[in-house]
C-alpha positions in Angstrom: 0.0 0.0 0.0 2.9 2.3 0.8 4.4 1.6 -2.6 1.2 2.5 -4.4 0.9 5.8 -2.5 4.5 6.7 -3.6 3.6 5.9 -7.2 0.6 8.1 -7.1 2.6 11.0 -5.6 5.3 10.6 -8.2 2.7 10.4 -11.0 1.0 13.6 -9.7 4.3 15.4 -9.4 5.3 14.4 -13.0 1.9 15.5 -14.3 2.1 18.8 -12.5 5.6 19.4 -13.7 4.6 18.6 -17.3 1.6 20.9 -17.2 3.8 23.8 -15.8 6.4 23.2 -18.5 3.8 23.2 -21.3 2.1 26.3 -19.9 5.5 28.1 -19.7 6.5 27.0 -23.2 3.2 28.1 -24.8 3.4 31.4 -22.9 6.9 32.1 -24.1 5.9 31.0 -27.6 3.0 33.5 -27.7 5.2 36.3 -26.4 8.0 35.5 -29.0 5.5 35.3 -31.9 3.9 38.7 -30.9 7.4 40.3 -30.7 8.5 38.9 -34.1 5.2 39.8 -35.8 5.3 43.3 -34.4 8.8 43.8 -35.9 7.6 42.2 -39.2 4.5 44.4 -39.3 6.6 47.5 -38.9 9.1 46.4 -41.5 6.5 45.2 -44.1 3.3 47.1 -43.6 0.1 46.2 -45.5 -0.3 48.2 -48.7 -2.9 50.9 -48.7 -5.4 50.2 -51.4 -6.9 53.2 -53.1 -10.5 52.6 -53.6 -12.5 54.3 -56.3 -15.6 56.2 -55.1 -18.7 54.2 -55.9 -21.2 55.8 -58.1 -24.8 55.9 -57.0 -27.0 54.4 -59.6 -30.7 55.2 -60.0 -32.7 52.0 -59.9 -36.1 52.9 -61.1 -37.5 49.4 -61.4 -36.6 48.2 -57.9 -39.3 47.8 -55.3 -38.7 48.5 -51.6 -37.5 45.0 -51.0 -34.5 45.6 -53.3 -35.3 43.0 -56.0 -36.2 44.1 -59.5 -39.7 42.9 -60.6 -38.3 40.9 -63.7 -36.1 38.9 -61.3 -39.1 38.2 -59.0 -41.1 37.1 -62.0 -38.3 34.8 -63.3 -37.9 33.2 -59.8 -41.6 32.7 -59.5 -41.8 31.1 -62.9 -38.9 28.7 -62.1 -40.4 27.7 -58.8 -43.8 27.0 -60.4 -42.2 24.9 -63.1 -40.2 23.0 -60.5 -43.3 22.3 -58.5 -45.2 21.1 -61.6 -42.4 18.8 -62.7 -41.9 17.2 -59.3 -45.5 16.9 -58.3 -46.1 14.7 -61.4 -43.3 12.3 -60.4 -44.9 11.3 -57.1 
């Protein structure tokens, strides 16, 4: 029984030491990566993309929902055709 207790204590000690080592390693890795990325970001900044000003278009055939009536008609026609074709197959 005494041998088993010593084994459990040793296992717990090893587990705790391993967890502390992994935590310290990952913490140092995060700090190192942040330092390196900071230096790289200063040395190689992202390019500034010049965007063209967008033109406002007048959409006269668009309802308040934002979809043009011909598009709604085409979708409605396609749905009705689909329903007719698949209702005959049953």
